[in-house]
VEXTORDO-447676 format. One line per 2 residues: their letters; for each residue x negated, y, z negated of C-alpha. Coordinates in Angstrom, 2 decimals. Each point is the difference from the previous one (the first is absolute). Layout:
BEGIN
a	X/Y/Z ~ ...
! end
This chain:
BEGIN
mk	-92.80/101.55/-102.40 ~ -3.46/-0.89/-1.91
im	-2.35/2.28/0.79 ~ -3.97/-0.06/-0.32
ii	-2.66/2.18/0.79 ~ -3.31/-0.62/0.96
dn	-2.01/3.71/-0.02 ~ -3.41/1.20/-1.54
nr	1.49/2.82/-1.52 ~ 1.42/-0.45/-3.38
lf	1.90/3.39/0.03 ~ 1.26/-0.52/3.64
re	1.25/-3.78/-1.22 ~ 1.55/1.57/-3.39
gi	1.65/2.42/2.06 ~ 1.61/-2.31/1.87
is	0.85/-2.33/-3.08 ~ 1.74/3.14/-1.44
ll	1.71/1.09/2.96 ~ 1.76/-2.91/0.64
as	0.70/-0.84/-4.05 ~ 3.99/1.54/0.14
qr	0.55/-1.85/3.35 ~ 2.75/-2.86/-0.89
dm	-1.11/-2.20/2.78 ~ -3.91/0.13/0.03
ev	-2.38/-1.11/-2.58 ~ -3.81/0.20/0.18
vg	-1.12/-3.36/-1.05 ~ -3.89/0.56/0.51
es	-2.87/1.73/0.97 ~ -3.83/-0.49/0.81
dv	-2.48/1.84/1.68 ~ -1.52/-0.94/3.40
se	-1.65/-3.39/-0.72 ~ -0.08/-3.52/-0.32
da	1.68/0.22/-3.48 ~ 3.09/1.26/2.03
iq	0.59/-3.34/1.99 ~ 0.71/-1.90/-3.56
va	1.92/2.70/-1.33 ~ 2.54/0.03/2.97
in	0.28/-4.01/-0.22 ~ 0.77/0.22/-3.73
is	2.63/2.68/0.39 ~ 1.92/-0.69/3.44
pd	0.44/3.15/1.10 ~ 2.66/1.01/2.80
ii	-2.00/2.89/1.01 ~ -3.27/1.29/-0.19
lm	-1.61/3.59/0.50 ~ -3.39/-0.64/1.13
da	-2.70/3.10/-0.01 ~ -1.85/0.06/3.52
gl	-2.28/3.03/0.49 ~ -3.64/-1.00/-0.54
hh	1.38/-3.44/-1.52 ~ 1.81/-1.17/3.43
am	-2.11/-3.18/0.65 ~ 0.38/-1.01/-3.27
gi	3.51/0.64/0.26 ~ 0.86/-2.24/2.79
hi	-2.51/-2.61/-1.36 ~ 2.89/0.36/-3.71
mk	2.73/0.20/2.40 ~ -0.91/-3.36/2.08
qi	-0.90/-1.79/-3.53 ~ 3.03/0.90/-1.46
ml	2.56/-0.75/2.97 ~ -1.59/-3.55/0.41
rm	1.43/-0.64/-3.24 ~ 3.11/1.82/-0.02
mn	1.31/0.71/3.61 ~ 3.02/1.88/-1.07
tl	-2.45/3.02/-2.04 ~ 0.70/3.09/2.08
fv	-2.94/2.35/0.39 ~ -0.19/3.41/0.36
ff	-3.36/2.19/0.50 ~ -0.11/3.41/-1.89
tt	-2.66/2.32/1.19 ~ -0.93/3.62/0.17
ev	-0.60/-0.07/3.54 ~ 0.57/-2.95/2.61
td	-2.05/-0.35/3.44 ~ 1.40/-1.91/2.66
eq	-2.58/-3.16/-0.36 ~ 1.01/-0.21/-3.83
fy	3.91/-0.14/0.78 ~ -0.09/-2.19/2.82
da	-2.47/-2.18/-1.97 ~ 1.96/-0.18/-3.23
is	3.49/-0.25/2.09 ~ -1.64/-3.14/2.48
ng	-0.87/-1.88/-3.48 ~ 3.25/-0.09/-1.81
ak	0.39/3.58/-1.69 ~ 3.81/1.29/0.61
gy	-1.31/3.79/0.02 ~ -1.90/2.72/-1.26
ll	0.85/2.86/-2.30 ~ -1.81/3.58/-0.57
kn	-0.77/0.28/-3.48 ~ 1.17/3.53/0.29
in	3.63/-0.98/0.77 ~ 2.73/1.36/-2.25
ks	1.80/-2.46/-2.56 ~ 3.37/-0.07/2.04
ml	-2.08/-1.15/2.84 ~ -1.81/-2.61/-1.76
la	3.22/-1.19/-1.92 ~ 1.63/0.06/3.76
sl	-2.79/-2.08/1.72 ~ 0.22/-2.85/-2.89
qa	3.65/-0.17/0.33 ~ -0.61/-0.28/4.23
ls	-3.07/-2.74/-0.87 ~ 2.86/-1.74/-2.35
rg	2.16/-0.17/3.00 ~ -2.44/-1.37/2.35
ea	-1.06/3.09/1.51 ~ -3.46/1.42/1.07
ii	-1.68/2.77/-1.24 ~ -1.64/1.90/2.87
pr	-1.66/3.68/-0.34 ~ 2.18/2.32/2.26
nf	-2.63/0.58/1.94 ~ -0.75/-3.63/0.77
vt	3.60/-0.54/1.44 ~ -0.68/1.45/3.58
ki	-3.19/-1.86/0.15 ~ 1.12/-3.34/-0.97
le	2.89/0.32/2.31 ~ -2.78/0.97/2.86
ef	-1.53/-2.64/-0.98 ~ 2.74/-2.18/0.42
tr	1.07/1.38/3.46 ~ -3.88/-0.67/1.45
lg	0.53/-3.37/-1.26 ~ 3.59/-0.71/2.17
kt	-1.87/1.75/2.56 ~ -2.98/-2.25/0.39
tp	1.00/-3.48/-1.25 ~ 4.19/0.09/0.34
nh	0.35/-3.72/-0.90 ~ -3.07/-0.09/-1.91
yp	2.06/-1.74/-3.02 ~ 2.80/-1.67/1.63
dk	2.64/-2.09/-1.95 ~ -2.06/-2.68/-2.05
df	1.54/-3.38/-0.83 ~ -0.33/-0.39/-3.81
sl	2.02/-3.08/-0.07 ~ -3.56/-1.51/1.11
lt	-1.81/0.50/-3.04 ~ -0.05/-2.01/-3.04
yr	0.44/1.09/-3.22 ~ -3.60/0.20/-1.17
em	-1.07/2.06/3.85 ~ 2.76/2.70/-0.95
ei	-1.48/0.40/-3.44 ~ -3.43/0.49/1.68
lk	1.66/2.43/2.36 ~ 1.16/1.96/-2.18
il	-3.01/0.13/-2.18 ~ -1.88/0.88/3.46
ei	1.74/3.03/-0.11 ~ -2.17/1.60/-2.38
ra	-3.21/-1.22/2.00 ~ -0.96/-2.64/-2.29
tn	-3.16/-2.12/0.53 ~ 0.46/-3.96/0.19
re	-1.69/-0.11/-3.60 ~ 2.40/2.33/-1.43
ia	3.08/-1.64/1.31 ~ -1.54/-3.43/-0.91
kq	-0.20/1.40/-3.43 ~ 3.35/1.45/-0.38
lg	1.49/-3.60/1.64 ~ -2.36/-2.47/-1.70
is	-1.12/-1.42/2.93 ~ -3.47/-0.16/1.94
en	-0.98/2.40/2.23 ~ -0.24/-2.40/2.96
tv	3.64/-0.69/-0.45 ~ 0.79/3.78/0.00
rv	-2.35/0.51/3.65 ~ 2.30/-3.70/1.44
hv	3.10/2.10/-1.39 ~ -0.94/3.32/1.58
gs	-0.73/-1.32/3.26 ~ 3.04/-2.06/0.00
il	2.02/3.47/-0.60 ~ -2.02/2.13/2.59
ek	0.97/-3.09/2.80 ~ 3.40/-0.24/-1.17
lh	0.99/3.85/0.14 ~ -2.44/0.87/2.43
lr	-2.13/2.18/-1.06 ~ -3.35/0.31/0.92
nr	-2.00/0.62/-4.05 ~ 0.53/0.66/-3.25
re	0.11/3.94/0.36 ~ 2.91/-0.33/2.53
as	1.87/-2.36/-2.52 ~ -0.29/2.30/-2.69
df	1.27/2.87/2.01 ~ 2.85/-1.88/1.12
ik	1.26/-1.13/-2.84 ~ -0.27/3.18/-1.73
rr	1.56/1.92/3.07 ~ 3.01/-3.07/-0.67
td	0.46/0.73/-3.77 ~ 0.27/3.60/0.65
ll	2.73/-0.29/2.73 ~ 1.71/-2.71/-2.82
nl	0.01/3.09/-2.18 ~ 0.81/2.49/2.07
nq	3.50/-2.00/1.42 ~ 0.80/-0.65/-3.63
s	-0.40/3.47/-0.80
! end
């Protein structure tokens, strides 16, 4: 399990590196502060998991995560913070993060969380579990058939590629850059995806594919 740490606190980074040094199945392969430089570092080392500082740098962290995920879609992100607000939590999760960890957790909890992440499980603070269940219940009552079964066989290979990238709410320009095609071509494909899957907009497509992925992960666990 290759791990990268992105945090402006060097002492914190060194602490995590020291803590994981004795783990046979975990290795810290890189570190960076919360800046644009972190994107290139991640691309160079291709980590399996990135531990990302949140807090005051939440917006930059989201930006870095999206840019890395555009290039390495299998990299898993977990946000580290001293405290987490509802807004920050939902913002990170909706943009592709697999969990949140508080910086005051103990060693055994951190190791257990990383192991769970490697098995495809999300890492959710206990106080947010109830909130998530309540949100799913609310959505179930208001839109019971909002995401009916979709026929993915209608999509071309390129459309499936783009649909997966839409999970992190990438722009047409970002998708075009990753796939090496024009923005107009992306626009046409997105329109086709929405029509074939009977989705109303890009945000709905992002929410749909993310929930579909989460369901698949649950079924496999």
